[in-house]
N, C-alpha and C positions, 0 to 999 in steps of 0.2 A: 342522743344513745346512738351508735355509729351501727352500722350492718354488722360489723365485726362482732361488736360487742353482743349485739340480739342474737349472732350464730353460738358465742360463745354461751349466752344464758340459755338458748335452746340447749344445746349438748348438755349442760350442768343440767338444766331441768330433766332432761329424759333421764340420764342416769341416775338422778333421785328415785325418780319413778321406779324406772326399771333396773333397779339394782344387782338384783340377778344376772340379771339379762348384759350388765356392763361388765361383767366379768368374762364376756365372751366377745362384744363390742372391744371392749378397749381394756383387755388383759393384762397390760402393762403398766397401767393408770398413766396414758400419755397425755389425754385431756386433761387431767388435773394438775397434771407435775408442770406442763407446757405452759398451754392456752390460759389456764385458770391462775398461772402466780401470777404474771407482770401485767396480763393486758386488761384486766377489770377491776376498776377501781376499789380496794381494800373495802369500802363499806358497804360491796356489793356480796362477796364472797367470805371474807377472811372474819373471823371473831373478833371479836374487841381483845387488844393485846394482853397478854398476860401479867398476871401480876408481879412486883418486881421482885419478892421473893417466890420460890419454889414452895410448895407445901410437900411432906413427904409422898402423901398422895400423887401428886402431879410429878414428883421423879420418878417416882415407881412407875406412870404410864410412860413417861418418856423414855425412861430406860427399856422399857418393855419393848415399846415401837421400836426403837434402834434395833436392839437384839434381833428380834424377831424378824425383822424388815432385810438385816444382814441375811439372817439364818435361812431366810425364805426365797429371797430374790437375788441374792449374788451369782454372778456370770458363772463363777466355777462351783458345781457344787460340794466340791470337797472343802472348799470355804479354806485355797491352799495352804492344806494340808492340818490346818489350827485346828483344835479341840473348843469349838466356838462355846458349847455347853460347859464346857472348866473356864472358860474364861468368863462366861455371865456370871459362874457362880464369884470368880473373883473380883470382877468389879461393881456388883451390885451393890455390893457393902460399903463400897469404898462413895459410889455415886449420891446414895441417900446421907451419907454422913458428911459429905461434901461440905466445908464453911461457906456457903454463898452459892449463887447462881450460876457464875463466872466457872466456878470449882466444877461444880455439877457438868455443865459442857463439857468442861475439860478434862473431867475423868472419860466421858461417855466417847470425846474424838480418842483422846488413847486407846481406847480400847477398840475404838475399831481401825487404829494403826497397825494393831495384831495381826491384822493382813498384811501390813507389810505392802503396801495398795495406797499411793498419793491420792488416789478419787474418791476411797471411802472413806470419809471425813463426817464428823459432825460439827456444825458449826453452830454460834452462838446468836439469838437475835440480836446482840448489837452488831457483830461481824455481819450479818445476812444486810442489815439496811445500809452499811456501808458499800458491802457489794455491790448491790443493786446501783447505788448512786456513783459507781467505778472510786471509790474515798479508797482513804484509808487514814490513818492517824500514826503520823512517823516522827521521825527525826531528820527524813528527808534526805537519807545517803544510803549505799549499800555498799557493800565491802566484799571481800572474798580473801581466803584465806591463801598464802604463798610464803612458803618456805620459813612457815613457824611464826610468818606475821600476816597483818591483815590490812589489805591494802585497799583504800577507797576506790569503788569501781566505776560508780556513778554519783552525782549530787543534783538534787532537786533544786531549779531556780527559785522558789519561794521560802527556801529552808531556811534557820537560821544558820545553819552550815556554810550555805551560801554567801549567805551574807557577810560571814566570818572569814571568808577568803578559803574555805576547803575545796578543793580541787582532788579529779580524778587523778591517781598515783601517789597520793599522802598516804601514810597511815596511819591507824588508830591506835592510839597509843594506850588510852586509859578512859576508865568508863566508872564515873564514882570515884572509889578509892580501889579499884580495884585493876590488875592488868587485864587490858583488853583481851589480849589472847588467852590468856586462864580463865577468862569469865567465860567467853567465847568455847572454851572447850570443854568446861564445866555443862554448860547449858547443851550443850551437842552431845553430852553422855549421859542426859535427863531428856533429851529431846523426843518426841512420840515417831515411834517408827513410820519408816515410810519405803515407797519403793525400791532406793536406792539411799546411796550415802550422801549420792549430791543432793537429793533431795532432803534428807536429814539435814544438811548443811543448810539450806533457806529457810528452813524452821527455827534453826538455832539463832540465824541472823535476825531473824523476826521477832525473836523473844528478847532481842538487846534494842531494835529499833521503836516498834512498836509498843503502844501502849494509851493509855485516858489524857484525851485531849486536854492540853496547857500543863499537863508532867513536865517537870524538866531533869535533869541530870548534866552533871559536868563531865567534860570530855577533853581529852586531850589529842591533838594530831602532830604527828610531824613533818613537814614539809619535805621536802626534796633536797633542801639545801641544810637539811638536821634541826632549824629552827622549829620551833613549837608554837603553834596556835591553841590556846588554851581558853576554856568560856563557860557559860553555863546554858544548854540549847534545850529550848521547848518542842514538845511533840505538837505538831500542826497538822491539821486537815489538809491531804494534798488531793485533788482528780487529777486523775488520767483515765482520758477516754481513748478508747481505740483509735487508732491512726495508721494512716499509710502515706507513703509519699513517694517520688521518683525523681531521675534525673538521668542528663547524659552526664558520664564521668569523662574528663579530660582526656582518657584515651579514649574516648567514643565509645567503649561499652558501658550498656545502661545497667541501672542498679535502681531495686526496686525494695522499698523497706515495708514491712506489716508488724505493727506491734501486737495485736492481737485477731486472730480469728474471728472474727462477728460477722454477720451477713450483711451490717451497716455500713462496713466499710467497703467492701466487697464492688461497689461501683466506683470507688478510687482506684481499686487494686484493677479493675478491668480498665479505667480511662489510664492509668499508668501500665501496663502492659502493651496496651493499643501504640501509646504515644511513643513505646519503646522498640517498636515493632521491626523497624527498619535496623537494628544496631546489632554489629555483629557479633554478640556476645551478650549474655546477663548477669547479673548478680543478684539474688535475691537475700536480703537479709535479715534471717529470723532471730539473731539472737537476743535474749530475755523476751522471747514471744512466750507465754504460759500455753499457748493454744486456744480452744475455743469447740465453733460448730463443725462437725466431719462432713455438713453440706458445702459449707466456704471452704473447706480444704479441698473437696470434691470438686467445687464450681473453678478452682487454680488449675488442678491438675489435669484437669478436661482442655485446656489453653496448650498443652505442650506436648499433645500424639494428635498427627493427623489419620491417623487410622484406628479402629477399636483395638484395646489391650487389655487384658487381663491383670490386676493390680493386687490382685491376692484373696484372701477370704479371712470370714468375720468369724468368732467363734462365739454362742450365747450357750445360757446354762441348758438352754432345752435341745440345742441343735439344730434347732429352725427358727427362719427368719425372724423378725421383732416385728407386729404387724399389727393392725386394726382390723375393725369391721368382720368380723370373721374371718380370717386372714386373708381377705380381696386386698387390702395396699398395706405392701410390705415398706416400714418407716426406715429398718436397716435390714439390707439386702446380705448374705450371704456371700456371693460374689459379687467383690469389688472389682468395678470395670469402667473403663471412659468409653464412649464410641467414637472418639475423634471427631475433628472438626479440620474443614479446606484452611481455616486460616490460623491454623496452630503456629507457636513458634516454633520453628525448630532448628534455632542456631544455638550454640553450647549452652549451657545454665549450670551455673556454679552457688550453692547454698551456704550461707554461712550460718552455723549454731554454737551455742555455746552451753554452759551449765543450766542454763536458765531458758533454754529453749525444749518447750515442753509438752506434752502431749496432741494437740493436732500440728505441733511442728515439728514431731517427729514424724509421724503419720505421713504429713507433706515432703520433709525430707531424705526420709527411710525409702516411700515408695519411689522417688524420682532416681534415687541412688539404686536402689534394687533393681530395679528394669534399665537400669542403665543410661538414664536419660539425664541425669544432672550427678554431677562432684561435691560431694561431701564437705566443707572445710572449716576447721576450728577445733573446741575443744569435747570431747565429751558430753552428750548434751544429758537432759534429763534424769531420762529414763523412766518417766510417768508416762504410759497410755494407755486408757480405758475408758471404752464408749459409757455413755450414761444417758437415762433418758429425761433426767431433769431434776430437781430438788423434792426431795418427802418431806411433806412439813412433821415435822417434831410435837406432840403434845406440850404444851407450856413453853415453845416458840419455835 
């Protein structure tokens, strides 16, 4: 047993023994949501997997937990102006009558979407297991609607689509027996609500691309020369690890690419920034970066200022900082600032964003833009930014 594991065990035991005290020591369940979620092996703290079929009682427990957690914990005490009691009455019978486990989780997620907030969602056990491994089950490409057509944006090199010759810039014409744009429009109309329409478009795209492992679908693509690629394409498991890279462009300017804001990739980000320290300007590419850790964002922000600077304010449900240990340890401060450092990169900076740039990427690019430290170039970003303290475990999954 590692020393870290021993510490987490001690914290868990202490909270189990002093349940009432934990409400003051850890009022936001930071220990339970963060430390115990991934660090300790499942057989130490996690109950046995839920049964394949959720009973009515289990569905009631899951639904009531989701509804009450949002009601009691959501950052905006007005719940974005939504009548949450009415929402609960509307969706509860739907969850209890849903045809199968996947449908139960879907109903609760659609309910959470009534807040129009991309960060407040309900994930099924299947989705959680994939997320933990940075995996997805997909047809292996992405697309974007442009002028009433679906243009392929990127293709994974391990996908059937890639080996069939599908490349960026081609058009997705048909999915099964249906016109691709018509199917996409129909799925968009029924997609869960989210922070913005751009976020909803991503949901509609995933409903076409994602599915059960090994499931197949007939697709038709149109090449740029007008010829077609037809075939049956299989959904496969794809692993995409967070990554970072850098290079000096032919122009002499620096280029830094970051695919996700995780503490694990920050050493490579720091290494890249140090290697580009003498370049006359820097391009930071956050296209398609969905966000991640606010601590990783702040760590990079710190490297672009030579003196202390106020970066803005954080709002919370209570109007107080998020803290632990009777308020002595502030996890999230209300005033965001950087102290500045002597070796800060002080040359011009441009940040690239697109509709897939979300959350932490918007925090970084928006902050750099707001204080005049960088120009932001690209297309409107996701509009999906909200801090949260980790995942809450729902009974039954």
